[in-house]
DOBAMAR-125213 format. One record per residue (C-alpha): residue number from 1; x, y, z. Coordinates in steps of 0.02 Angstrom, whole numbers. Each point is the difference from the previous one (the first is absolute). Layout:
N
<pt nr="NUM" X="X" Y="Y" Z="Z"/>
...
***
This chain:
447
<pt nr="1" X="566" Y="-877" Z="697"/>
<pt nr="2" X="143" Y="-7" Z="-125"/>
<pt nr="3" X="-2" Y="-105" Z="-158"/>
<pt nr="4" X="153" Y="-101" Z="-54"/>
<pt nr="5" X="-24" Y="-66" Z="-176"/>
<pt nr="6" X="166" Y="-89" Z="-1"/>
<pt nr="7" X="13" Y="-185" Z="-23"/>
<pt nr="8" X="48" Y="-120" Z="144"/>
<pt nr="9" X="108" Y="-146" Z="-51"/>
<pt nr="10" X="-57" Y="-173" Z="49"/>
<pt nr="11" X="108" Y="-154" Z="34"/>
<pt nr="12" X="-123" Y="-116" Z="-88"/>
<pt nr="13" X="-142" Y="3" Z="-122"/>
<pt nr="14" X="-142" Y="-123" Z="-19"/>
<pt nr="15" X="-95" Y="27" Z="-159"/>
<pt nr="16" X="-179" Y="-54" Z="8"/>
<pt nr="17" X="-79" Y="-95" Z="-143"/>
<pt nr="18" X="-89" Y="116" Z="-122"/>
<pt nr="19" X="-179" Y="-44" Z="-42"/>
<pt nr="20" X="-45" Y="87" Z="-161"/>
<pt nr="21" X="-179" Y="-64" Z="-15"/>
<pt nr="22" X="-147" Y="68" Z="97"/>
<pt nr="23" X="-139" Y="-121" Z="-43"/>
<pt nr="24" X="-63" Y="-162" Z="74"/>
<pt nr="25" X="88" Y="-85" Z="148"/>
<pt nr="26" X="149" Y="-102" Z="-57"/>
<pt nr="27" X="90" Y="-147" Z="83"/>
<pt nr="28" X="189" Y="18" Z="15"/>
<pt nr="29" X="133" Y="-125" Z="49"/>
<pt nr="30" X="-48" Y="-163" Z="-88"/>
<pt nr="31" X="149" Y="-80" Z="88"/>
<pt nr="32" X="-82" Y="26" Z="172"/>
<pt nr="33" X="-93" Y="-138" Z="87"/>
<pt nr="34" X="-187" Y="14" Z="-30"/>
<pt nr="35" X="-41" Y="38" Z="181"/>
<pt nr="36" X="132" Y="141" Z="5"/>
<pt nr="37" X="-46" Y="77" Z="-167"/>
<pt nr="38" X="-23" Y="192" Z="8"/>
<pt nr="39" X="-144" Y="77" Z="-94"/>
<pt nr="40" X="36" Y="173" Z="-69"/>
<pt nr="41" X="-144" Y="125" Z="-6"/>
<pt nr="42" X="-14" Y="181" Z="-47"/>
<pt nr="43" X="-82" Y="155" Z="78"/>
<pt nr="44" X="-13" Y="177" Z="-65"/>
<pt nr="45" X="-146" Y="61" Z="99"/>
<pt nr="46" X="82" Y="57" Z="165"/>
<pt nr="47" X="-62" Y="167" Z="66"/>
<pt nr="48" X="121" Y="143" Z="-27"/>
<pt nr="49" X="-2" Y="181" Z="61"/>
<pt nr="50" X="105" Y="136" Z="-80"/>
<pt nr="51" X="45" Y="179" Z="50"/>
<pt nr="52" X="112" Y="127" Z="-85"/>
<pt nr="53" X="118" Y="69" Z="129"/>
<pt nr="54" X="135" Y="133" Z="11"/>
<pt nr="55" X="170" Y="-77" Z="-37"/>
<pt nr="56" X="140" Y="-11" Z="126"/>
<pt nr="57" X="168" Y="91" Z="-7"/>
<pt nr="58" X="123" Y="-103" Z="-99"/>
<pt nr="59" X="180" Y="-46" Z="45"/>
<pt nr="60" X="106" Y="103" Z="-123"/>
<pt nr="61" X="181" Y="0" Z="65"/>
<pt nr="62" X="122" Y="-106" Z="102"/>
<pt nr="63" X="192" Y="19" Z="10"/>
<pt nr="64" X="38" Y="-155" Z="-105"/>
<pt nr="65" X="-18" Y="6" Z="-190"/>
<pt nr="66" X="-124" Y="-145" Z="10"/>
<pt nr="67" X="-114" Y="111" Z="105"/>
<pt nr="68" X="-4" Y="142" Z="-127"/>
<pt nr="69" X="-111" Y="34" Z="-145"/>
<pt nr="70" X="33" Y="-27" Z="-185"/>
<pt nr="71" X="-129" Y="129" Z="-50"/>
<pt nr="72" X="-18" Y="176" Z="72"/>
<pt nr="73" X="-164" Y="77" Z="-56"/>
<pt nr="74" X="-31" Y="186" Z="-18"/>
<pt nr="75" X="-165" Y="84" Z="-50"/>
<pt nr="76" X="-161" Y="81" Z="48"/>
<pt nr="77" X="-123" Y="-112" Z="-93"/>
<pt nr="78" X="-186" Y="41" Z="-12"/>
<pt nr="79" X="-121" Y="-143" Z="-32"/>
<pt nr="80" X="-190" Y="16" Z="-4"/>
<pt nr="81" X="-22" Y="-168" Z="86"/>
<pt nr="82" X="141" Y="4" Z="126"/>
<pt nr="83" X="26" Y="188" Z="29"/>
<pt nr="84" X="169" Y="78" Z="15"/>
<pt nr="85" X="160" Y="-100" Z="36"/>
<pt nr="86" X="161" Y="81" Z="41"/>
<pt nr="87" X="174" Y="-75" Z="10"/>
<pt nr="88" X="157" Y="97" Z="49"/>
<pt nr="89" X="182" Y="-47" Z="9"/>
<pt nr="90" X="113" Y="34" Z="150"/>
<pt nr="91" X="186" Y="-29" Z="-27"/>
<pt nr="92" X="165" Y="28" Z="91"/>
<pt nr="93" X="149" Y="22" Z="-121"/>
<pt nr="94" X="179" Y="-24" Z="56"/>
<pt nr="95" X="168" Y="69" Z="-54"/>
<pt nr="96" X="78" Y="-87" Z="-149"/>
<pt nr="97" X="169" Y="24" Z="79"/>
<pt nr="98" X="64" Y="104" Z="149"/>
<pt nr="99" X="89" Y="168" Z="1"/>
<pt nr="100" X="-26" Y="60" Z="-179"/>
<pt nr="101" X="98" Y="161" Z="-37"/>
<pt nr="102" X="-126" Y="137" Z="-37"/>
<pt nr="103" X="123" Y="143" Z="13"/>
<pt nr="104" X="0" Y="133" Z="-139"/>
<pt nr="105" X="-156" Y="-72" Z="-83"/>
<pt nr="106" X="-152" Y="71" Z="-87"/>
<pt nr="107" X="-167" Y="-91" Z="-12"/>
<pt nr="108" X="-59" Y="-52" Z="-172"/>
<pt nr="109" X="-154" Y="-98" Z="51"/>
<pt nr="110" X="-71" Y="-126" Z="121"/>
<pt nr="111" X="-127" Y="-135" Z="-43"/>
<pt nr="112" X="-88" Y="-145" Z="84"/>
<pt nr="113" X="7" Y="-161" Z="-101"/>
<pt nr="114" X="-136" Y="-128" Z="26"/>
<pt nr="115" X="22" Y="-163" Z="-98"/>
<pt nr="116" X="-157" Y="-60" Z="-81"/>
<pt nr="117" X="-61" Y="-177" Z="36"/>
<pt nr="118" X="35" Y="-116" Z="-146"/>
<pt nr="119" X="-147" Y="-110" Z="48"/>
<pt nr="120" X="-147" Y="56" Z="-109"/>
<pt nr="121" X="-123" Y="-76" Z="125"/>
<pt nr="122" X="58" Y="120" Z="135"/>
<pt nr="123" X="-89" Y="148" Z="-82"/>
<pt nr="124" X="-185" Y="29" Z="10"/>
<pt nr="125" X="-128" Y="98" Z="-96"/>
<pt nr="126" X="34" Y="131" Z="-136"/>
<pt nr="127" X="180" Y="45" Z="-27"/>
<pt nr="128" X="-34" Y="104" Z="-156"/>
<pt nr="129" X="-36" Y="161" Z="94"/>
<pt nr="130" X="97" Y="135" Z="91"/>
<pt nr="131" X="58" Y="-37" Z="177"/>
<pt nr="132" X="68" Y="130" Z="120"/>
<pt nr="133" X="117" Y="-43" Z="147"/>
<pt nr="134" X="69" Y="103" Z="142"/>
<pt nr="135" X="155" Y="-39" Z="104"/>
<pt nr="136" X="-3" Y="58" Z="180"/>
<pt nr="137" X="136" Y="1" Z="132"/>
<pt nr="138" X="-37" Y="-112" Z="152"/>
<pt nr="139" X="19" Y="91" Z="170"/>
<pt nr="140" X="13" Y="-160" Z="105"/>
<pt nr="141" X="133" Y="-135" Z="2"/>
<pt nr="142" X="-49" Y="-181" Z="-29"/>
<pt nr="143" X="94" Y="-156" Z="44"/>
<pt nr="144" X="51" Y="-126" Z="-136"/>
<pt nr="145" X="2" Y="-138" Z="136"/>
<pt nr="146" X="-184" Y="19" Z="43"/>
<pt nr="147" X="-156" Y="-81" Z="-78"/>
<pt nr="148" X="-120" Y="120" Z="-86"/>
<pt nr="149" X="-182" Y="-15" Z="-51"/>
<pt nr="150" X="-101" Y="91" Z="-131"/>
<pt nr="151" X="-82" Y="118" Z="124"/>
<pt nr="152" X="166" Y="80" Z="50"/>
<pt nr="153" X="18" Y="186" Z="-24"/>
<pt nr="154" X="135" Y="131" Z="24"/>
<pt nr="155" X="-11" Y="187" Z="5"/>
<pt nr="156" X="73" Y="86" Z="-155"/>
<pt nr="157" X="44" Y="176" Z="-53"/>
<pt nr="158" X="-158" Y="71" Z="-77"/>
<pt nr="159" X="94" Y="74" Z="-149"/>
<pt nr="160" X="62" Y="-131" Z="-127"/>
<pt nr="161" X="185" Y="-8" Z="-44"/>
<pt nr="162" X="-44" Y="-67" Z="-169"/>
<pt nr="163" X="-148" Y="-20" Z="-119"/>
<pt nr="164" X="-34" Y="-77" Z="-168"/>
<pt nr="165" X="-148" Y="-21" Z="-121"/>
<pt nr="166" X="25" Y="-135" Z="-131"/>
<pt nr="167" X="-77" Y="-139" Z="-103"/>
<pt nr="168" X="80" Y="-162" Z="63"/>
<pt nr="169" X="118" Y="-99" Z="-114"/>
<pt nr="170" X="39" Y="-144" Z="115"/>
<pt nr="171" X="70" Y="-117" Z="-130"/>
<pt nr="172" X="119" Y="119" Z="-96"/>
<pt nr="173" X="184" Y="-1" Z="44"/>
<pt nr="174" X="93" Y="168" Z="9"/>
<pt nr="175" X="174" Y="57" Z="-51"/>
<pt nr="176" X="77" Y="98" Z="145"/>
<pt nr="177" X="158" Y="102" Z="10"/>
<pt nr="178" X="122" Y="-72" Z="130"/>
<pt nr="179" X="128" Y="118" Z="79"/>
<pt nr="180" X="125" Y="-113" Z="86"/>
<pt nr="181" X="181" Y="58" Z="-19"/>
<pt nr="182" X="84" Y="104" Z="-135"/>
<pt nr="183" X="-123" Y="-45" Z="-140"/>
<pt nr="184" X="-185" Y="-3" Z="-31"/>
<pt nr="185" X="-80" Y="-167" Z="-47"/>
<pt nr="186" X="-173" Y="-43" Z="-62"/>
<pt nr="187" X="-84" Y="-155" Z="78"/>
<pt nr="188" X="-166" Y="-82" Z="-38"/>
<pt nr="189" X="-98" Y="-11" Z="157"/>
<pt nr="190" X="-153" Y="-110" Z="32"/>
<pt nr="191" X="-170" Y="90" Z="-6"/>
<pt nr="192" X="-9" Y="129" Z="138"/>
<pt nr="193" X="-82" Y="166" Z="48"/>
<pt nr="194" X="107" Y="155" Z="29"/>
<pt nr="195" X="-79" Y="131" Z="114"/>
<pt nr="196" X="95" Y="166" Z="7"/>
<pt nr="197" X="32" Y="59" Z="178"/>
<pt nr="198" X="23" Y="181" Z="55"/>
<pt nr="199" X="161" Y="96" Z="-18"/>
<pt nr="200" X="-15" Y="49" Z="184"/>
<pt nr="201" X="5" Y="-182" Z="52"/>
<pt nr="202" X="144" Y="-37" Z="-118"/>
<pt nr="203" X="101" Y="139" Z="70"/>
<pt nr="204" X="-35" Y="-59" Z="179"/>
<pt nr="205" X="81" Y="-165" Z="-49"/>
<pt nr="206" X="152" Y="85" Z="-77"/>
<pt nr="207" X="27" Y="108" Z="154"/>
<pt nr="208" X="-2" Y="-142" Z="128"/>
<pt nr="209" X="150" Y="-9" Z="112"/>
<pt nr="210" X="117" Y="-151" Z="7"/>
<pt nr="211" X="-74" Y="-63" Z="164"/>
<pt nr="212" X="-171" Y="-16" Z="-77"/>
<pt nr="213" X="71" Y="-91" Z="-149"/>
<pt nr="214" X="109" Y="-115" Z="107"/>
<pt nr="215" X="-131" Y="-137" Z="29"/>
<pt nr="216" X="-181" Y="-46" Z="-32"/>
<pt nr="217" X="-58" Y="37" Z="175"/>
<pt nr="218" X="60" Y="181" Z="-8"/>
<pt nr="219" X="-73" Y="23" Z="-173"/>
<pt nr="220" X="-168" Y="-72" Z="51"/>
<pt nr="221" X="-5" Y="128" Z="143"/>
<pt nr="222" X="7" Y="132" Z="-135"/>
<pt nr="223" X="-114" Y="-86" Z="-127"/>
<pt nr="224" X="-115" Y="-135" Z="70"/>
<pt nr="225" X="-76" Y="-43" Z="-167"/>
<pt nr="226" X="-136" Y="47" Z="-121"/>
<pt nr="227" X="-182" Y="-36" Z="-40"/>
<pt nr="228" X="-65" Y="-18" Z="-179"/>
<pt nr="229" X="-184" Y="31" Z="-21"/>
<pt nr="230" X="-125" Y="36" Z="-140"/>
<pt nr="231" X="-65" Y="177" Z="-8"/>
<pt nr="232" X="-140" Y="-32" Z="-124"/>
<pt nr="233" X="-135" Y="-137" Z="-14"/>
<pt nr="234" X="15" Y="-125" Z="-140"/>
<pt nr="235" X="-76" Y="-163" Z="-56"/>
<pt nr="236" X="154" Y="-103" Z="36"/>
<pt nr="237" X="148" Y="-40" Z="111"/>
<pt nr="238" X="186" Y="-2" Z="-42"/>
<pt nr="239" X="126" Y="-127" Z="63"/>
<pt nr="240" X="183" Y="23" Z="37"/>
<pt nr="241" X="135" Y="-124" Z="50"/>
<pt nr="242" X="102" Y="81" Z="136"/>
<pt nr="243" X="110" Y="-153" Z="18"/>
<pt nr="244" X="81" Y="51" Z="-161"/>
<pt nr="245" X="162" Y="80" Z="46"/>
<pt nr="246" X="-11" Y="142" Z="-131"/>
<pt nr="247" X="-130" Y="81" Z="113"/>
<pt nr="248" X="42" Y="151" Z="104"/>
<pt nr="249" X="45" Y="185" Z="0"/>
<pt nr="250" X="126" Y="52" Z="-133"/>
<pt nr="251" X="96" Y="158" Z="32"/>
<pt nr="252" X="83" Y="76" Z="-157"/>
<pt nr="253" X="128" Y="137" Z="24"/>
<pt nr="254" X="153" Y="86" Z="-78"/>
<pt nr="255" X="164" Y="-2" Z="97"/>
<pt nr="256" X="140" Y="127" Z="-22"/>
<pt nr="257" X="-102" Y="84" Z="-140"/>
<pt nr="258" X="33" Y="-138" Z="-127"/>
<pt nr="259" X="-23" Y="-178" Z="68"/>
<pt nr="260" X="-175" Y="-73" Z="-11"/>
<pt nr="261" X="-36" Y="-120" Z="145"/>
<pt nr="262" X="-144" Y="-93" Z="78"/>
<pt nr="263" X="-38" Y="-72" Z="169"/>
<pt nr="264" X="-132" Y="-125" Z="49"/>
<pt nr="265" X="-104" Y="-12" Z="161"/>
<pt nr="266" X="-59" Y="-172" Z="-39"/>
<pt nr="267" X="-140" Y="-121" Z="44"/>
<pt nr="268" X="85" Y="-163" Z="43"/>
<pt nr="269" X="-31" Y="-159" Z="100"/>
<pt nr="270" X="32" Y="98" Z="159"/>
<pt nr="271" X="-129" Y="136" Z="-39"/>
<pt nr="272" X="-169" Y="-9" Z="83"/>
<pt nr="273" X="-139" Y="26" Z="-128"/>
<pt nr="274" X="-182" Y="-47" Z="-2"/>
<pt nr="275" X="-172" Y="56" Z="-57"/>
<pt nr="276" X="-149" Y="62" Z="101"/>
<pt nr="277" X="-182" Y="-19" Z="-56"/>
<pt nr="278" X="-158" Y="99" Z="29"/>
<pt nr="279" X="-176" Y="-30" Z="-62"/>
<pt nr="280" X="-147" Y="119" Z="-8"/>
<pt nr="281" X="-164" Y="-89" Z="-38"/>
<pt nr="282" X="-111" Y="151" Z="16"/>
<pt nr="283" X="-129" Y="5" Z="-140"/>
<pt nr="284" X="59" Y="-165" Z="-75"/>
<pt nr="285" X="-103" Y="-157" Z="-34"/>
<pt nr="286" X="103" Y="-95" Z="131"/>
<pt nr="287" X="-44" Y="123" Z="137"/>
<pt nr="288" X="-179" Y="-64" Z="24"/>
<pt nr="289" X="56" Y="-182" Z="8"/>
<pt nr="290" X="135" Y="17" Z="135"/>
<pt nr="291" X="-53" Y="-88" Z="158"/>
<pt nr="292" X="-174" Y="-51" Z="-69"/>
<pt nr="293" X="-22" Y="-191" Z="-1"/>
<pt nr="294" X="-169" Y="7" Z="-84"/>
<pt nr="295" X="75" Y="95" Z="-149"/>
<pt nr="296" X="133" Y="-135" Z="-5"/>
<pt nr="297" X="-135" Y="-113" Z="-77"/>
<pt nr="298" X="9" Y="104" Z="-160"/>
<pt nr="299" X="177" Y="60" Z="-18"/>
<pt nr="300" X="169" Y="-19" Z="89"/>
<pt nr="301" X="164" Y="90" Z="-30"/>
<pt nr="302" X="189" Y="-21" Z="13"/>
<pt nr="303" X="136" Y="127" Z="-29"/>
<pt nr="304" X="190" Y="14" Z="3"/>
<pt nr="305" X="107" Y="126" Z="92"/>
<pt nr="306" X="-82" Y="-33" Z="170"/>
<pt nr="307" X="-174" Y="28" Z="-74"/>
<pt nr="308" X="-159" Y="-90" Z="41"/>
<pt nr="309" X="-12" Y="-187" Z="33"/>
<pt nr="310" X="-149" Y="-118" Z="11"/>
<pt nr="311" X="-33" Y="-91" Z="164"/>
<pt nr="312" X="-83" Y="-169" Z="-25"/>
<pt nr="313" X="-82" Y="-96" Z="144"/>
<pt nr="314" X="-53" Y="-184" Z="-4"/>
<pt nr="315" X="-116" Y="-11" Z="149"/>
<pt nr="316" X="-46" Y="-183" Z="-6"/>
<pt nr="317" X="169" Y="-75" Z="-39"/>
<pt nr="318" X="10" Y="-95" Z="164"/>
<pt nr="319" X="-151" Y="-105" Z="-54"/>
<pt nr="320" X="119" Y="-92" Z="-116"/>
<pt nr="321" X="110" Y="-67" Z="140"/>
<pt nr="322" X="-20" Y="-183" Z="-51"/>
<pt nr="323" X="64" Y="33" Z="-177"/>
<pt nr="324" X="173" Y="-22" Z="-79"/>
<pt nr="325" X="28" Y="141" Z="-125"/>
<pt nr="326" X="78" Y="-58" Z="-163"/>
<pt nr="327" X="-12" Y="166" Z="-85"/>
<pt nr="328" X="-76" Y="172" Z="40"/>
<pt nr="329" X="-6" Y="138" Z="-127"/>
<pt nr="330" X="-67" Y="179" Z="9"/>
<pt nr="331" X="-63" Y="62" Z="-167"/>
<pt nr="332" X="-40" Y="184" Z="-31"/>
<pt nr="333" X="-44" Y="86" Z="-161"/>
<pt nr="334" X="43" Y="174" Z="-68"/>
<pt nr="335" X="-142" Y="126" Z="-20"/>
<pt nr="336" X="9" Y="135" Z="-135"/>
<pt nr="337" X="-86" Y="159" Z="58"/>
<pt nr="338" X="-53" Y="141" Z="-116"/>
<pt nr="339" X="99" Y="124" Z="105"/>
<pt nr="340" X="163" Y="-75" Z="-62"/>
<pt nr="341" X="86" Y="114" Z="-125"/>
<pt nr="342" X="32" Y="-89" Z="-163"/>
<pt nr="343" X="98" Y="-140" Z="86"/>
<pt nr="344" X="133" Y="123" Z="62"/>
<pt nr="345" X="2" Y="-93" Z="168"/>
<pt nr="346" X="26" Y="-182" Z="-37"/>
<pt nr="347" X="-46" Y="-136" Z="127"/>
<pt nr="348" X="130" Y="-64" Z="123"/>
<pt nr="349" X="107" Y="-138" Z="-75"/>
<pt nr="350" X="17" Y="-95" Z="165"/>
<pt nr="351" X="-99" Y="-17" Z="157"/>
<pt nr="352" X="52" Y="-75" Z="166"/>
<pt nr="353" X="-86" Y="-68" Z="156"/>
<pt nr="354" X="51" Y="56" Z="175"/>
<pt nr="355" X="-44" Y="-39" Z="180"/>
<pt nr="356" X="34" Y="74" Z="172"/>
<pt nr="357" X="136" Y="-96" Z="94"/>
<pt nr="358" X="-7" Y="-27" Z="186"/>
<pt nr="359" X="123" Y="145" Z="28"/>
<pt nr="360" X="-120" Y="118" Z="-92"/>
<pt nr="361" X="102" Y="14" Z="-160"/>
<pt nr="362" X="-94" Y="-31" Z="-159"/>
<pt nr="363" X="96" Y="-112" Z="-119"/>
<pt nr="364" X="-29" Y="-120" Z="-145"/>
<pt nr="365" X="-96" Y="-161" Z="34"/>
<pt nr="366" X="106" Y="-158" Z="-1"/>
<pt nr="367" X="-49" Y="-47" Z="-181"/>
<pt nr="368" X="57" Y="171" Z="-63"/>
<pt nr="369" X="162" Y="2" Z="98"/>
<pt nr="370" X="49" Y="-176" Z="-47"/>
<pt nr="371" X="-29" Y="35" Z="-183"/>
<pt nr="372" X="104" Y="157" Z="12"/>
<pt nr="373" X="142" Y="-88" Z="89"/>
<pt nr="374" X="25" Y="-115" Z="-151"/>
<pt nr="375" X="-39" Y="136" Z="-128"/>
<pt nr="376" X="-161" Y="-92" Z="-43"/>
<pt nr="377" X="-140" Y="124" Z="28"/>
<pt nr="378" X="-86" Y="-21" Z="-170"/>
<pt nr="379" X="10" Y="-189" Z="4"/>
<pt nr="380" X="-29" Y="-40" Z="183"/>
<pt nr="381" X="-103" Y="146" Z="66"/>
<pt nr="382" X="-75" Y="83" Z="-153"/>
<pt nr="383" X="-76" Y="172" Z="20"/>
<pt nr="384" X="50" Y="51" Z="-177"/>
<pt nr="385" X="-123" Y="102" Z="-104"/>
<pt nr="386" X="-64" Y="-115" Z="-137"/>
<pt nr="387" X="-26" Y="147" Z="-117"/>
<pt nr="388" X="137" Y="127" Z="42"/>
<pt nr="389" X="-17" Y="100" Z="-162"/>
<pt nr="390" X="-191" Y="13" Z="1"/>
<pt nr="391" X="-139" Y="62" Z="109"/>
<pt nr="392" X="-54" Y="-167" Z="68"/>
<pt nr="393" X="87" Y="-143" Z="88"/>
<pt nr="394" X="-2" Y="-125" Z="140"/>
<pt nr="395" X="118" Y="-21" Z="146"/>
<pt nr="396" X="12" Y="-176" Z="72"/>
<pt nr="397" X="99" Y="-25" Z="163"/>
<pt nr="398" X="49" Y="-155" Z="94"/>
<pt nr="399" X="-31" Y="6" Z="189"/>
<pt nr="400" X="-3" Y="-186" Z="38"/>
<pt nr="401" X="122" Y="-3" Z="143"/>
<pt nr="402" X="-68" Y="157" Z="82"/>
<pt nr="403" X="-180" Y="-62" Z="-20"/>
<pt nr="404" X="39" Y="-162" Z="92"/>
<pt nr="405" X="69" Y="105" Z="144"/>
<pt nr="406" X="-159" Y="104" Z="2"/>
<pt nr="407" X="-100" Y="-161" Z="21"/>
<pt nr="408" X="105" Y="-58" Z="146"/>
<pt nr="409" X="-1" Y="169" Z="81"/>
<pt nr="410" X="186" Y="29" Z="-14"/>
<pt nr="411" X="-32" Y="163" Z="-90"/>
<pt nr="412" X="-144" Y="127" Z="-8"/>
<pt nr="413" X="-137" Y="-16" Z="-126"/>
<pt nr="414" X="47" Y="166" Z="-84"/>
<pt nr="415" X="113" Y="26" Z="-150"/>
<pt nr="416" X="47" Y="157" Z="-95"/>
<pt nr="417" X="3" Y="18" Z="-190"/>
<pt nr="418" X="132" Y="123" Z="-61"/>
<pt nr="419" X="95" Y="60" Z="-150"/>
<pt nr="420" X="180" Y="-67" Z="-11"/>
<pt nr="421" X="136" Y="63" Z="14"/>
<pt nr="422" X="-92" Y="133" Z="91"/>
<pt nr="423" X="147" Y="115" Z="45"/>
<pt nr="424" X="66" Y="8" Z="-180"/>
<pt nr="425" X="-152" Y="4" Z="-118"/>
<pt nr="426" X="-143" Y="122" Z="-21"/>
<pt nr="427" X="-116" Y="-124" Z="-84"/>
<pt nr="428" X="-174" Y="-18" Z="60"/>
<pt nr="429" X="-149" Y="-115" Z="-32"/>
<pt nr="430" X="-189" Y="18" Z="12"/>
<pt nr="431" X="-69" Y="-173" Z="35"/>
<pt nr="432" X="-171" Y="-76" Z="-2"/>
<pt nr="433" X="-80" Y="-8" Z="171"/>
<pt nr="434" X="-3" Y="-144" Z="119"/>
<pt nr="435" X="-159" Y="-73" Z="-79"/>
<pt nr="436" X="106" Y="-44" Z="-151"/>
<pt nr="437" X="155" Y="-53" Z="99"/>
<pt nr="438" X="27" Y="-187" Z="9"/>
<pt nr="439" X="91" Y="-98" Z="134"/>
<pt nr="440" X="17" Y="-169" Z="-86"/>
<pt nr="441" X="47" Y="-142" Z="117"/>
<pt nr="442" X="52" Y="-177" Z="-43"/>
<pt nr="443" X="-11" Y="-107" Z="160"/>
<pt nr="444" X="1" Y="-181" Z="56"/>
<pt nr="445" X="-59" Y="-107" Z="141"/>
<pt nr="446" X="80" Y="-168" Z="39"/>
<pt nr="447" X="-129" Y="-137" Z="-1"/>
***
């Protein structure tokens, strides 16, 4: 099953009345006739079952810009609770312009430029350590008009064409020499990483014939693209913004013994680029909880980058078929385990609720999608960590519309708790088990 975490637009939106109290039954609607008055009551004792499950592959690329990511994660992150998480970048650069004149040239250098993400929330874990990245050449072609998911893989040359070890500086701009015409200029570029590529690869580019440089299709037959991957384990993940047009392969060369020049094989809106994710839970705390509903009583887990989700079942929901739901909220609390390393891995900032559609695709529940369609997730759906900077917190999520559909049998009695946005964030949360999860319901019966 594939997982689309995109938002579906709705033509209308009915906002249910918010009941903030959870105490004694309360009468609403004093303007109603006495015989039609609705009595509002509250329940928070419904039976729930929870199981930590392996996450689904995430949708990571479509041909339109709206279907592409704003954060491209790279890293091999080790976590005593969640094991090892790996994110790699695959990208397909294109010629900046056709038919460059590479006659009588000598290579100076060739570098891959990856623009850092300016969103501080896109990074995760410890950035104050050395990271090592390798760049490999892809041996297979991929199609920018296709949809790709996070379990996609391509074969690559085993030997990297570039490597770099560095301490990230994702918020520092750089002054870069610009070789455009008859003069050399210095421009300030947004924060980015520069990975030196091999001289052999640079000379291959300079020696291409005019037919290969005449159009993108011919060039992509020669160079399908590259993969960026971490070569060492760290306690964090980096984030790049490959929608930024400064990204790509920069070829620096000298022409006619004197003229300094540069040529860009760029990442632009027509370039396919996406991330793939892998998780290894061997030896981790999570490993023992996966698939065990009984252990779900004590702890449950959610994780970004196609990591684990929590499956929640409400077995007796159909017993409420004579009720009108005014408000239904799922409330889960963060659990701080001793295995966490000095708060290096902070809890997820946002959680979402999902359900399986009739076509087998898992997507956001109506309450979540509606809130997203009007840019109102915090106010209308919730799911925000109440203590994002600490080691505790509560996530409260509105599922009123979806819960009413559960009662009537329009949808199944299973929902999935997940980190959000799952394809662009490495955040994870350890949560108190289902014994401490509350499904708080405000309902009414017409007298």
